[in-house]
C-alpha positions in Angstrom: -10.1 34.9 18.8 -12.2 31.9 20.6 -10.4 28.9 20.3 -12.3 26.6 22.9 -16.0 26.8 24.6 -17.0 25.0 27.7 -20.5 25.4 28.8 -24.1 24.0 28.9 -26.4 23.7 25.8 -29.2 26.2 25.7 -30.7 25.1 22.2 -29.8 22.4 19.5 -30.4 22.1 16.0 -29.2 19.6 13.1 -26.5 21.1 12.5 -25.5 23.6 15.3 -25.5 24.5 19.2 -26.3 27.6 21.1 -23.7 27.3 24.3 -23.8 29.5 27.2 -20.3 30.2 28.5 -19.7 33.1 31.1 -23.4 34.2 30.6 -22.8 34.7 27.0 -24.5 32.6 24.3 -22.5 31.1 21.5 -23.7 29.7 18.2 -21.5 27.0 17.0 -21.9 25.2 13.8 -20.9 21.6 14.1 -20.2 18.7 11.7 -22.0 15.8 11.2 -19.8 13.4 12.5 -19.5 15.3 15.8 -23.1 16.1 16.0 -23.7 12.3 15.9 -21.6 12.0 18.9 -23.6 14.3 20.9 -26.8 12.7 19.7 -27.9 11.9 23.5 -27.0 15.6 24.9 -29.8 17.2 25.6 -30.5 21.6 26.5 -29.0 21.9 29.4 -26.5 19.3 29.6 -22.2 20.6 29.5 -20.5 20.2 26.5 -16.9 21.2 25.5 -15.8 22.2 22.5 -12.5 23.2 20.1 -13.5 26.2 18.2 -12.4 27.3 14.6 -13.0 30.7 14.5 -13.6 31.7 10.7 -13.9 35.2 9.4 -12.8 37.0 6.5 -13.1 40.5 4.8 -15.5 38.4 2.2 -17.6 36.9 5.4 -16.9 39.7 7.9 -19.3 37.9 10.6 -18.0 35.6 12.6 -18.3 31.8 12.1 -17.9 29.5 15.0 -17.0 26.2 14.4 -16.7 23.2 17.3 -15.2 19.9 17.8 -14.8 17.8 20.5 -11.3 16.7 19.8 -8.1 19.0 18.2 -7.4 16.7 15.6 -10.8 17.4 14.1 -10.0 21.0 14.5 -6.7 20.8 12.5 -7.9 18.2 9.7 -10.8 20.6 9.3 -8.3 23.6 8.7 -6.4 21.4 5.9 -9.6 20.5 4.5 -10.8 24.2 3.8 -7.6 24.8 2.3 -8.4 23.7 -1.1 -9.6 26.1 -3.4 -13.1 24.6 -4.1 -13.9 24.1 0.0 -15.2 26.8 2.1 -16.1 26.5 5.7 -20.0 25.6 5.2 -19.4 22.9 2.4 -16.6 21.5 5.1 -19.3 21.2 7.8 -21.4 19.2 5.5 -18.9 17.0 4.0 -17.6 15.7 7.2 -20.1 13.3 7.8 -17.6 10.1 8.2 -14.4 10.1 10.8 -11.6 12.3 9.8 -9.1 9.4 9.7 -11.5 7.6 6.8 -11.4 10.8 4.6 -7.9 11.2 5.5 -6.9 7.4 4.3 -9.1 8.1 0.9 -6.8 11.2 0.1 -3.7 9.4 0.8 -5.3 6.8 -1.4 -6.1 8.9 -4.2 -9.7 7.3 -3.5 -11.7 10.4 -5.8 -15.1 7.8 -5.7 -15.2 7.8 -2.1 -14.2 11.5 -1.9 -16.8 12.1 -4.3 -19.3 10.4 -2.5 -19.0 12.9 0.5 -22.2 15.4 1.3 -21.8 18.4 -1.5 -18.4 16.8 -2.9 -18.3 16.3 -6.4 -15.8 14.1 -8.7 -14.2 17.0 -9.6 -14.1 18.9 -6.3 -12.8 15.3 -5.3 -9.6 15.7 -7.4 -9.0 18.9 -6.3 -9.0 17.7 -2.6 -6.4 15.2 -3.7 -4.3 17.3 -5.8 -3.8 19.3 -3.3 -3.8 17.7 0.3 -2.3 14.0 -0.9 1.0 13.8 0.8 -0.1 16.1 3.5 -2.3 14.6 5.7 -0.8 11.0 6.9 -0.8 11.7 10.5 -4.6 11.9 10.3 -5.3 9.0 8.8 -4.9 7.0 12.2 -5.5 10.2 14.3 -8.8 9.0 15.9 -8.2 5.5 16.9 -5.8 7.1 19.5 -7.9 9.5 21.0 -7.7 7.9 23.9 -4.4 9.1 24.2 -5.6 12.4 24.2 -5.9 14.8 27.3 -9.5 15.7 27.6 -11.0 18.5 29.8 -13.3 16.8 32.7 -16.7 18.2 31.2 -15.6 16.6 27.5 -15.0 12.8 29.3 -17.5 13.0 31.3 -19.9 13.6 28.4 -18.6 10.9 26.6 -19.0 8.8 29.7 -22.6 10.1 29.8 -23.0 9.1 26.3 -21.9 5.7 26.8 -23.9 4.8 29.6 -27.3 6.0 28.2 -26.4 4.8 24.3 -24.9 1.8 25.1 -25.2 0.6 28.5 -28.6 1.6 28.7 -29.1 4.0 31.9 -31.7 6.8 32.2 -30.1 9.9 31.6 -30.6 10.8 35.4 -29.2 7.7 36.6 -26.4 7.5 34.2 -25.4 11.3 35.7 -25.7 10.1 39.4 -23.3 7.4 38.6 -21.3 10.0 37.2 -21.6 12.4 40.0 -21.0 9.6 42.5 -17.7 8.3 40.8 -16.1 11.9 40.9 -16.8 12.1 44.3 -15.2 8.9 45.2 -12.1 9.5 43.3 -11.8 13.5 42.1 -8.2 12.2 40.5 -10.2 10.7 37.5 -8.7 12.4 34.8 -10.2 10.0 31.5 -13.1 8.6 30.1 -11.6 5.1 30.8 -10.6 6.0 34.7 -14.2 7.4 35.0 -16.2 4.4 33.7 -13.6 2.0 36.2 -14.8 3.6 38.8 -18.3 3.8 38.0 -18.6 0.3 37.9 -16.1 -0.2 40.6 -18.5 1.4 42.7 -21.8 -0.5 41.5 -22.6 -3.3 43.9 -22.5 -6.9 43.1 -25.9 -8.7 42.3 
């Protein structure tokens, strides 16, 4: 069973990636909230994903679903335990952060849940009935993401997104800054450390 993939993007569509890892191309479905964070990632860029591998007697063809964080993968497995929700419906529904969905479930906020893509009021009621009281830890999961150790490829790509989308660097310049920072300090182990090293190494005007 596949639980994690790290490689290069061969192709990118609205809801899926084709990832080359060890000379094999894996088609990975990606929820909207994850794909939004990968918006600046292009073909040829590195990507690292935790994988939920779905295969049943009803659906013998394996389906790989990718997440940047293991906590998102765990929440997804709880979410699809609701009888009215299969993996494909769950992928479409996850367009807002999981802590917001978990908070709505714990609060019994049917209207908020019914507003998710593909989730009507009746399904929202089933979600609350099935999961309320079971997913408290996810309600504050993502704000603590900085404390979760990430593979080097993943935190490098997070910083790449920040440099391009928020700091206005060109992709080529952002990649150069990251490479230079990693060369100066091979002990970098997080996105925060990498950003600190990048700006420590930049010449002052």
